Phi, psi and omega in degrees: 000135181278140175246126177224168177242125180252136176245146174266160174207156180146169179294155177302143176062026180263000169099027179296309187290327178290329180288319179297320181292328175289326174287322192241346186079005184253131171273114183276350177276105189251347185270152178303315184292327176295320179294313179298319183271340179073026174230154175280126178251312183258170172292140173237155190225140177212173183230137177240113178254132172233190186310301179237030185222132172233116185242139171271129177253127177256107178267122188252156173295146179260335185297141184295336181287342180246026176295332177292331173289325173307309179309317183296339181255348185272351192286330185258008187280151181265324179212151188245143162259103178277117181263127181226121180292134182290334183279344183240331180075204183284134181232178183312307188285342169302308179300312181299311181302316176299322175298321179294313180303317179297310181299327180278003178088008174297135187235357185223145176172181174212171179249126173265116181261103188268174174065030182287349172288349182263354184229166180274161181295327177302318178299315177304322178287325168303313177298320179301317179298316176302315182299322181301321179289317180304311183277353180307131178089352177258173181292349180264001177294131179079003182271164185289141166249115195248104174298129180216163172226121182286334185280318183262342182087003178300131174081000179298321178294321178291332176291318177302314181298319178293321174300317180295317182294320185289322177297321182295333180271348185276126176283133180290157177292147188281138172279355178276170181083184189291132174291124177217133177226095173294129186277124177243358179206141173224136183204169178243141173250131179296132180084358183238325182099210189287134174233130177244143177236159178172174176267125183288109183290314189203160179071203179204164182217144184237156172304130183095350180292148170274134186228160177239144173256104183271150016271006176277199186240004174304137178237151179213177177245139178283113186274323179203161183224138171230141171235121186054042177079004180246136179294131184222156173280329184224134175249144181234169186300142180092005182243150171287122190230143174247131180235118168273116188264135177247135179105352178227155175258162180305319184288348178274353192242147174212161176301140175109338172294153178239127174271123182216185176277141180315127178071004184272344177249159179237105176306140189207147177261351188217139186221144169267138187225158163249120191245130169252129178261112191295149182300330182275000183294140190291339184205168176303154171256131187240153173304141186073007173295137179275133186222165173260118188259124184239128173210143187053238184246014185258151170233120180226141176282147185200172174239134183269133178241108186278146183261123173086357179221159174267329185203157176232134179284160174305135180097348181263163179241158183198157163277146181209169175232137175243136174249116186271150177282345178212156184282151170234157181242098188225177179231148172305156185074355178290149180271159178212163171230141170243145176234145182292153183289321175197128357294155186274091183225153174291127177232356177179189179173192180158216185237141177275130186262320183215129183264355175220063188279163167282159176289122179274148162271113201305323184260008180276134184297325183293333177292318179293316178297319177300316179289330178287331176284323183285324184307308184273355190289141172283178185297327181295312178298317182297323178295318178292325178293324180291317174300313181304316180300322182285347176066217189281348181283337178072180178212145174257180186299319182295321179294323182278340184292134178095345176263354178231169173278005190263157173281162181304323181296318181293323179289320176300320179296319177298319176300318178299317175301314181291329178294316179301325179277353184079008179277336179228158175246122177269116184278316182233102180304326181293319178261349184074015178302123186215157165213167184301161178299313185297322179288323182291322179288331178291333180286321177301314180301316180296319177300317179295320181292317184294317178296314180299318178297316181296316178301322176293321175282339185221069188292344180266355181272140182286334183183169179264144175304137185304307185297322175299319173297314179304311184300335179258012185253037168086016176084017176299140177295167180297325182290318179293316183302308182300328175290315182295325181296319182295322182292316182294325182289319182292335177277350184076018183272321183235145181246140174246121185231097185060238180271006188245145173235147182211152168294140184303331187279345188281137172219139177285128182250109175266116182289174185298315178299313179291331179297322181292317179297317179297323179292319182296314180299319181301316180303318180298317182288325183295314178300322186289338173054237185280002181242084186295141191279170173279128189302310178306325181283327174297313182302316181297313187294326179282347176071040185231145182292158180304316183302310182293319181294321175295325180290317181293317182301316181295324174305311181297325183280326181295322184273359167097001180295313174258153179239117177269117175271326171222177181303319182248017181233103186231135178242154168285143183301325179304316184293318178294319179296321177289322173302319176300317178301312177304311177305312182295321176297318180298313187285334170295334182265317192247357178072318176217163181217148178261169180294325179292321182294322179293324178293321177289327182298319185262348183068043180237178177268164177307325181307316188272329184293315183297311179303323175299314182297313174307319176298318179292331175291318181293324185277011172063028169282312184240172178222134181270128176236101189062231178269006185247163169242144179229162173292124190293320183295328180290317182289322183287326178296325176293000000 
């Protein structure tokens, strides 16, 4: 059986609720005030069953004061019944409701010409002619106009037949994609707890699933499900669904929230939009205008920033960015409506392009080009655009989820396809961390360029510190940097030696003069053994200027001949190895050693003993236990 959602629309007192009652037998006016005043204030719901069709009907208010309630029910409908009373014809809310349906992307519907029992047949034909002009150029042009009377039942069979025909032509909503249920009603059932209802926009949900109430962080478990009033184990897209939630209270939930899977939507205060300013709008729309933003079942205040323009006249379109005063949970391609702050009338709407956009400079051509590229893109192209925007940092599946209409699994599959085509580089298969091929190549080029510049500035250094190179490589994350480094190493372009990186072609070239200085300096440190000399005295004794002496000294440290414990405390490797040997022999015999015992063992001062012991701790020869040192391998073996 096919499931669709039908919405009513039309001016107050044109018979929407009576028509729904005549079709379904259900009175959708449930509030005491609605009964007393004879008008619909809140959304009403009914069910229409035909041979192979089960339709949920959303009956909306017609009064201009309750258009925001109408908007909360109109977002998920598949087809609309525009209700027009034959004795009054097209009225202000008729026009506004039709504009809202068009802006929300409704593409199917019909006109129900109600209260025909109050007028003559000739009058009905005149109204039909007027309606033809009214719907011209809209999605209702050429669609059925069905005269009916909810009081006598006249025309109801024709209306059911027209609904069946339109339903047969209507594509059902996809069960694929992210599960979303914008909440339009919240109540408590005794013995069951909190219940929320709404039209299931996309995806599916099962009893027992964990869900999240967006844009907040509350999580709950699905205790029970009903679709069109019947208990089910699973609800799918396109159905009126009631969800019994366990783990949250009724007072924590409100209309406008969206039920989804934990982490799959991204609450946001800023959106990129394609905006239509309707021809009936009372005045131009200007940048910084404060508007009422409606999407799904939510209403949030915000300010519009037009891209490339300062204002647009009624009937014109523009790209825009809106900054909201409260967060919303939406997806790209969702439709929206905006209403002016005062007077409160519908002035436009359109399509959401990006839910986590960067802040645009309004008059910059690149901002316009970006949005023009994004609007027509399919999900695969949109994914590439988002990855391009993240640059060398890349993005993983978690970061991309909620910025596309795809589930995390579908995003992972798309990345795999793009990876096979060579369009993106997947850095981490587990998380899906990826970046575009061009950005990955730019990271490699940056590494090579940084190393080339470092070698030129420091020809006597064997390589550049890894973290220094990463910091200068265009902002790549450590994971992306490591992958680029791996590729360069495999190609034989870069060598990684401990904490240093160098171009494979780089070699330290020590000239004849510097070589002589180097030999002299090594001799002094070798002779000094456990009593390292003062650097200035060494340079003076070697008869070398400070600059040349420091250069030769650094070469000796880099090649490992000398070991620098502190800036001015340097030992020859032979002395360190000899000290280590004495230390190990002592600990094999005595089990532990104090700093003063080590000082006496080598015949040195405490000033030199402490740095040596700390060096051996770092080199994992010893382990400090209180004020003593023990052999690390012996303690770890225990």
